[in-house]
C-alpha positions in Angstrom: -18.1 -1.7 -14.5 -20.2 -3.7 -16.9 -23.4 -2.3 -18.1 -26.4 -3.8 -16.4 -29.3 -4.9 -18.5 -32.6 -3.1 -17.9 -35.6 -5.0 -16.7 -37.1 -4.7 -20.2 -34.0 -6.3 -21.7 -34.1 -9.0 -19.2 -37.8 -9.7 -19.9 -37.3 -9.6 -23.6 -34.3 -12.1 -23.4 -36.5 -14.5 -21.3 -39.0 -14.7 -24.3 -36.2 -15.0 -26.8 -36.5 -11.4 -28.2 -33.5 -9.1 -28.7 -33.2 -5.4 -28.5 -31.5 -3.4 -31.3 -29.2 -0.6 -30.2 -28.9 2.6 -32.3 -26.0 4.1 -30.3 -22.5 2.8 -30.7 -21.8 3.6 -27.0 -24.6 1.2 -26.1 -23.2 -1.5 -28.5 -19.6 -1.2 -27.2 -20.9 -1.6 -23.7 -22.9 -4.7 -24.6 -19.9 -6.1 -26.4 -17.6 -5.4 -23.6 -20.2 -7.1 -21.1 -20.3 -10.2 -23.5 -16.6 -10.4 -23.6 -16.2 -10.2 -19.8 -18.8 -12.8 -19.3 -17.1 -15.1 -21.7 -13.7 -14.6 -20.3 -14.9 -14.9 -16.8 -16.6 -18.3 -17.6 -13.5 -19.6 -19.4 -11.0 -18.6 -16.6 -10.5 -22.1 -15.4 -11.1 -23.8 -18.7 -7.5 -24.5 -19.5 -6.8 -26.3 -16.3 -10.0 -28.3 -16.5 -9.3 -29.2 -20.2 -5.8 -30.2 -19.4 -7.0 -32.6 -16.8 -9.9 -34.1 -18.8 -8.5 -34.2 -22.4 -5.8 -36.8 -21.9 -6.3 -38.5 -25.2 -7.3 -37.5 -28.7 -10.8 -39.0 -28.4 -11.3 -37.2 -25.2 -11.0 -33.9 -27.1 -13.3 -35.0 -29.9 -16.8 -34.5 -28.3 -16.2 -30.9 -27.3 -14.8 -30.0 -30.7 -17.7 -31.8 -32.5 -20.2 -29.9 -30.3 -18.4 -26.5 -30.9 -18.6 -27.3 -34.8 -22.2 -28.0 -34.4 -23.1 -24.7 -32.7 -20.9 -22.7 -35.1 -22.3 -24.2 -38.1 -26.0 -23.6 -37.0 -25.1 -20.0 -36.2 -23.4 -19.4 -39.5 -26.5 -20.9 -41.4 -28.6 -18.6 -39.3 -26.4 -15.6 -40.2 -26.6 -16.6 -44.0 -30.3 -16.0 -43.6 -29.5 -12.6 -42.1 -27.2 -11.8 -44.8 -29.8 -12.8 -47.4 -32.4 -10.6 -45.7 -29.9 -7.7 -45.6 -29.2 -8.0 -49.3 -32.9 -8.4 -50.2 -33.8 -5.3 -48.2 -30.9 -3.2 -49.7 -29.1 -2.4 -46.4 -26.0 -0.4 -46.5 -23.0 -2.0 -48.2 -20.9 -1.9 -45.1 -23.4 -4.0 -43.2 -23.6 -6.6 -46.0 -19.7 -6.7 -46.4 -19.3 -7.3 -42.7 -22.0 -10.0 -42.6 -20.3 -11.6 -45.7 -17.0 -11.7 -44.0 -18.6 -13.3 -40.8 -20.4 -16.0 -42.9 -17.2 -16.7 -44.8 -15.2 -16.9 -41.7 -17.8 -19.1 -40.0 -17.8 -21.6 -42.8 -14.0 -21.7 -42.6 -14.1 -22.3 -38.9 -16.7 -25.1 -39.4 -14.2 -26.8 -41.9 -11.2 -26.3 -39.7 -13.1 -27.8 -36.8 -14.3 -30.8 -38.9 -10.6 -31.3 -39.8 -9.8 -31.2 -36.0 -12.5 -33.9 -35.3 -11.2 -36.2 -38.1 -7.7 -35.8 -36.7 -8.8 -37.0 -33.2 -10.1 -40.4 -34.9 -7.0 -40.7 -37.1 -4.7 -40.1 -34.1 -6.6 -42.7 -32.1 -6.4 -45.2 -35.0 -2.7 -44.5 -35.5 -2.0 -45.2 -31.6 -3.2 -48.8 -32.2 -6.3 -48.5 -29.9 
């Protein structure tokens, strides 16, 4: 059973504030709740995407949108990483943030390649 957010958490989220959790049990519960929500929302995605994405160009807008969101999040996390370094946070925290930032940049590059491939495929098809 997923953990229910408290009234304080819900109110804070409404104002764009986020709570920090000092207990790994709470963190794990929150991560599980996030995963369950994401997978529930995506349950019908494959069928809908198959019906909608019938050409290379039809795929392009969604991939381009995802790249934009990921790139914005990665740049935000670069700032978090810089702050962690400047404040001398534990090495493990910094290492994990570095991994996330590096991976995020790699994802942005791969998504850009995917977007380019949709235009190339469309041009190659003679349309």
